[in-house]
N, C-alpha and C positions, 0 to 999 in steps of 0.2 A: 488442343487449343480451342478456347471458346470463340464461337462465331456469333457475333451480334448482328441481328437483322435490323436494318435501318430503312426508314421511309423518308424521302425528301419531298416536302410539300411546298410547291412553288418551283417552277423550272425555268426561271428567268436567269439573268446574267450571273448573280451571286451564286446561284446553285450550280450553273454550268462551269464557271471559272474557279470556284473554290470548293464548295461542299462535295459535289459529286466526284470530282477528280481526287480530292483528298481522302474521301471514304474508299474510293476504288484502290488507292495506293496503300491503304491500311489493311494488313493481312488478317486483322481480327474482325473485319466487318464484311457483311454481304448486303449489297444494295437490293432490297426485296421489292420495294414499290416506290413509284413516283406519282405525283399528282399535280395537275395544273388545270386551271379553268379553260385554257385553250387546248382543246382535245389533241390537235395535231402536235403541239409542243410536247404534251405529255407522252404521246405515242412514240414520237421520234426519240425522246430521251429514254423512255423505257427500253426501246429496242437497242439503243447504244450501250446501255448498262445491264441488259439482261434482266430487267425488272418488270413487274406488273404495272399497268397503266390505269390511272384513275383521273376523273375530272371533279370528283366530290370527295373532300377530305374525310367527311363523316363515314362515307361508304368504305373508304380505305381503312379507317380505324376499326370499323366493325368487322371487316373481312380478313384483315391481315394481322398476324401475331408478330408485332415488331417490338424490338427492345429499345430502339432509339428513333427519335423523330427530329429532323431539321426543319425549322419553320423559316422559309425563305419567301415571305409574302409581303404585300404592302403593309405599312406600319399599323393600320387600323385593324388588321386581322391577326397581328402578333398575339394579343392576349386571348381572344376566343379560341384560336386554333391550338395554341400552347396548352391552354387549360383542358381542352377536349383530349389532347394527346396524353397529358398527365393523368387525366381521369381514366383513360384507356389502359393505363399501366406502363406507358413508355417514359423513358428519360428524354428530356427535351433540350435541344440546342436552338435558341431563338436568335434571329438576326437583331441588330440594333436599329434604332433605340428599342428597348424591350417592350414599350407600350406607349400609348398616347395620353396617359393620365396616371396620376398617383394611385387612384383607386384600382385601375387595371393592373398596375404592377403589384399592388398588395394582393390582389386576387390570384395572380400567377404564383406568387410566393406561397400563399396559403394552399393552393392546389398541389404544389410540389410536396409540401410538408404533410398534407392530409394523405397523399398517396404514397408517401415514402419514396419519392423519385427525385432525381437530380434535375435541376434547372440551371442551364448555363447560358449566358448572353455572349454573342460572338464579337467581343471587343478584341480584335487581333493585335492592336498596337502594343499590348503588354508583352507579346511574345517576340517582338522585334529585337534582335541582338543588341543593337545600340541602346535601346531603351532599357533593357535588362542590365547592361553594363553601367549605364548612368545611375540607375537605382542603387547598384552596389557601391559606386563611388560616393554618392550622397550619404548613404547609410554608414559608410566607413569614415565619414567626416572629412574627406579629402578636400572638399571645397568649402569647409566650414559651414557657418550659418547661411542658409539660402535666403536671399533678399527678394528676388524678383524672377520673372520668366516672361518669355513670349513664345507663343505656339500658334501655328497656322496649319490648316489643311484646306487646300483648294485645288480645283482643276476646272476644266471648261464646262463641266456639267454632265448629268446622267444621260442626256440625249446622245452623247458620244459612245456610250457603252451599254446602256440598259436595253432590254429586249424590245421595248416598244418605242424607242427613240423619243421624239418630241411629244408623243402621245402617252408617255410613261405616267404611271401613278405618282411618281416622285413629284410632279408639278401640281398635283391636285390636293388642296387642303383637306378635303373630306376623306381622302385615302391616306395621305402622308402625315397630316397633322402639322408638320413643320418641315421646312425645306433643307437648305444647306446646313443649318445648325443641327438638325436631327440626323442628317445623313453623315456629316463629317465632323461637326463640332462636338458631338457626343463622344466620339472616339478620343478627342483630345482632352475633354473633361475627365474621361475615365483614365487616360494615360497619366495626366498630371496628379490626380488623386493617388494613383499607384506609385509614381516616381517620388513624389514629395512625402508620401506617407501621412498625408493630412487631408482633412475634409475642407471643402470650401464653405464659407459662411455667408458671404455677400456677393451679389452680382449686379453690375450695371451693364445693361445690354442695349445695343442698337441692332435690331433684327429687321433687315430691310429687303425689299424687292426693288432693285434699281438697275438691273442689267438685262434681264430677260422679259420679253413681253408675253402677255396672255398666260401667265402662270399665277397661281393663287397662294404661293408660299414664298418664303424668303430665299434669296440667292446670294446675299452678302450679309454677314453678321460679324460684328466686332463687340467683344465683351471685356470688361475689366473684372477680374476675380480676386477675392481676398480669402485667405485661409484663416483658420482659428488663431494661429500664432502671428498673423500679420504679414505673411508673404503676399505680395500683390503682383499681378501680371496681366497680360492680355491674351485672349484667345480669339482667333479669327477663323471663320469658315466661309468658303466661297465657291460658287459655281461660275465665277467670272474670271478665273485665271486662265485666259484663253490660249496663251502661248506655251503653257506647260504646267505641270503639277508642282505644288509646293507642299511639303509634308514635314516641315522643320520645327524644331523646338530648341530654344536656348534658355539655359538655366544660369542665373547670375548669383554667385555666392561670395562670401567674404574673402575666400582664398583663391577663387578661380571661376572660370566660365566653362560650361559644357555646351558644345554645339552638336545637336543631334540631327542627323539627316539634313545638314545644312551645307555640306561640301560634296561636290560631285564624286570625289574619290574616297574620302574617308567618312564613314558613317557616324563616327564620333570623334570630335576634336576637343581635347581638354587643354585649356589655356590657363596657366597658373600665374598668380600675381608675382611670384619670384622669377618669372621670365621663362619657365619651362613650358613646353608644348608637347603633348602626347597625342599622336594620331592613330586611330584604330581603324583597320579595315575589317569589318565584321559582317560583310554581306549586305546586299541591297534590301531596302524595305519593299514590301509588296506594293505595287501601284497598278492603276488601271491601264497605263500605257507602256509598261515594261513588257518586252517580248515574252520571254519564258517565265511563266508564273512559278515562283518558288512556293513551298508550303507555308501557310500562315501559322501553323502550329496549333490552331484552334481545334480542328477536328481530332487530331491525335491526342490532345489534352483531354478533350471531352470523352473520347473512347477510353483512355487510361483511367479517368475519374470513375467511370462506370465499372470497368473491369476490376479495379483495385478498391472500389467503394471509398473513394476519397472525395472531399468537397472540391468542386471545381474552383479555379482561381477567380473566375468572375461568375459567382452564383447570382441568384435573384436579388439578394440584398445589395450586392455590389452594383449590379445593373441598375437597380432603383436609385442608388445614390448618384450615379452618373446622370441618369435621367432627370433627377431633381435639379441639377445644375442647369440643364437645358430649359426646363419649365420655368425656373427662376429668371433666366435670361429673357424668355418670352414675356413673362409678367412685367419685368423691368422695362422692356421696350414699349409695352402697351401703356404702362402707367407713367413713364418718364421719371421713375424713382429707383433708387437702389433697392434691391429686393433681397430679403433673407432667404437662404436656402433651407428648405424644410428638412428636419432630421428624420 
């Protein structure tokens, strides 16, 4: 059995709660090295997973022969570190949003192609069972033509779970580039592109900071999106849902409505215009406040893509298209005008 050597760069919450645990659970992977600018965090993590500890990612890439690299860093470091890892010959799984600009995302894609390596962006919503089932239902034509949707992703904010609390990079524009819209909204942009099987063409965005003080990024964003075929809907992202998380999506079609992660018991409820209702219990979506973390499916898919030499479901091009929606929302909010999504 092939053992792939992985390095995890960045040992904050997303690495601790998702990447490291899921790599450890995958029998095809050996966690070889970890890196964090906070030396103690790197050392404690390395000891926990039997890995080598680094505080400098360039030193890690020079000294370690790794097959895979997870980039779990502040957004502004996604592109430079991913490119360095690709140039060092590793396949890269990068957290979302993939980059802070169009140019950076293009450079990441080019680096993957130039080095013949895989680049995957960690959009985990595509792997949620209710979302996969909804895509199947829509593709089979069961709810007919899709007219509209509403989707939201919100919780009380990263200070509740990020490694540095209120001092987190999430709140700093120079490190994060964008706030709730980049942290949460980009997930929903990616999900809807996937479920609807269409690209968004136009965005009207209100990207605001109206809840938290002393931060330089948005904490509440509401967007109206339109696809090429004319499906219109709303996407909201928030760090101000203080009483609990909302991670729901509702799809409205000519023959029925699909409610995803909108019911506490049933992860998918299909209501048909003929009066039928079908309720699916498909397992919980991953959340920041659910007790036992289930697998996101992201790491296993990435490992499988490398072992079987398959294109990852969310490659660099897919990650870039979802990022473009977020960039368009930001541009719309700044200009006060509807913005075209770049192709």
